[in-house]
N, C-alpha and C positions, 0 to 999 in steps of 0.2 A: 776710263779707257785712255791709254796713252796713244797720242798720234804717231803714226808711222812716219819716220823720216828716212828717205832713201838717200844713200850716199853715192858720190861719183866713183866710178871705177875706171881704171886705165890698165888695159892688158891683164885683167884679172886681179890687179893689186889695188888697194885703196889709195886714192889720190890724197896724200897726206895734207897738202895745203888746203884743199877744199874741205877735208874732214875736220881740220882744226877750225875752219870758219864756221862750220855748222855745229861745233861742240861735240863731235864724235869722240868717244873714249878710245884712244889708240892702244891702251894697255892699262893694267891695274894701277900703275903709278901716276896716271894722268887724270884720275877722277877729280882732283882738286883744280884742274886747269880750265874748268868751265867758265865761260864768259857770263857777265851779268845780263847780256842781251839774249833774248830768246834765239834758239838756233834757227837757221834758215833751212827750209825744206828744199832739198835739191833733187829734182826729178831727172833721171837719165834720159838721153835720147832714145827713141825707139830703136830696136835692134836692126831693122832694115829701113833705109830711107825711102820715103815715098816720092820725094822730089828734092831738088836742091835750092836752097835759099841763097841770095846774093850777099853773104856775110860770113865772116870767119867763124867756124863752129868749133874751134879748138878750145875755147873757153866758154863757160856757161853764161847765160844772160839772166840777170836778176829782174824778175817781174814783181812790181810793187802795186798791190791792189788789196783793199780791205775785203772785198767781196769775191769769193771764189768764182762766182758766175761772171764777174766783170771782165776778166781776161782769160777765162778758162779755155775758150775756143782757140785763142791766140797761142796759149801754152801748148795745146795739142798740135797746132800747125807747126810750131817751132820744133817740138820734139820729133814730129814726123819728118822735118827737114834736117835732122841731124844735130840739133842743139840739146844740151843739158840745160835745164831751166831751174833757177833758184826761185823760191816763192817767199816773199815777205809780206806780212799783213799790216805792217805799220811803217810809217815813214822814218821814224827814229831808228827802228830796227834795221831798215835798209841803209840809212845814212851811216850808221855805226859800222855795219858790215862792209860797206864800200870804202869807208875811210881806213879801216884796219887791214883790209885785204884787197886794195885797189887793183893790183896786178893779177888777181885771180878771177876777174870778171871780164867778159868780152863786151858787155854793154848793159844798159838798164832801160827798162820800159816801165813808165809810171802812169797809173790811172789817176790823173790829176783830180778828177771829180770826187774821188773817194776821200780826199784829204782837204777839202774846203776850197778847191779851185786854185787858179794860177796866182792870184794875189797872195794867198796864204803861203804857197810854196816858193814864191819867187826868191826870197832870201836864201833858203836852203839850196835851191837849184844853182843860184849864182856861186855860192860857196863851194858846192860840189864841182862845178865847172872849173873853178880856179884851182882847187886842190887836186883834181884828177882830170886834167885836160884831155887825156887820151881815151877816156871812157865815152863811147857813143851813148847818147841819151835820147830816147824816144818818149814823147809825151802823148797820152791819149786823153781826149776830152770831148764831151758833147757840146761844149761851147764854141768849138771851132766851126766856122762856116764851111770849110773844106780842108782837105789834107794840105799841109804846108811843108813842102820839101825844100824850100829856099833857105838861104843862109841868113835871113833877116833876124832871127831870134837866137843866134849862136851863143849869146851870153847866158841863155837859159837851157837850151837843148839843141840837138841837131835836127830834129824833125818833130812836127806836131801832127798827129793823126786824129781824124774825127771819129768819134764813137757813134754807132757801133762799128767796130773794126771789120774790114773785109780782108780776105787773104791777098787780094791784089794790092790793097793799100799797105799791108804788112810787108809784102815783097818789095814794093817800091820804097817804103820807109826804111827797111834794113839797108838797101843799096845806098840811098841818099844819106842815111845816118853816118855810114862809114866815110863817104865822100865829104860830107859837111864837117865831120869831126877833124879830118885832115886840114880843112880850111881854118877851123877854129884853132888848131895847134899852130899853124903857120901865122895866124894873126897875133897870137900871144908871143910867138918868137920875135916878131918884128917890133913889138912894144918894148922889149927889153934892150 
């Protein structure tokens, strides 16, 4: 059975940038344009918003988690709040997608525990922060004592949320991620 991949739509037309990111065939001549990376599954926002989340919903958020159940509830909350949500099951798949299509994503949410913990991901996260400083990053982990909305870890991410995730933490995390990401960008600008 082939997994169903849902593609983003804008005004009834296929969003070409996002379609290329997920490996969608845009016509018969593009069959050979597939990436060596597995396509990202992009789930559209629900047709009617149930509430508004404090974050720009014009670009999709990439959720990186090995287990569907790990962040499935958060994906539902974000879709109900007006987000399209990309799903990546592997960290390399996510990093490759973010590196090649940085401007096509509004943020990334990573379930750190699925990939060996913070120590294993630290190098990749630092590289991602420097390559794409304008991408808000939210980390989810059971190892956190509490949600961390402060700017103390800006070299790795904008916000760290404790798992299991609550909708209240997600709402606050999205708001602080956008704010902290601006701080991160300003700090990089003053270094140069």
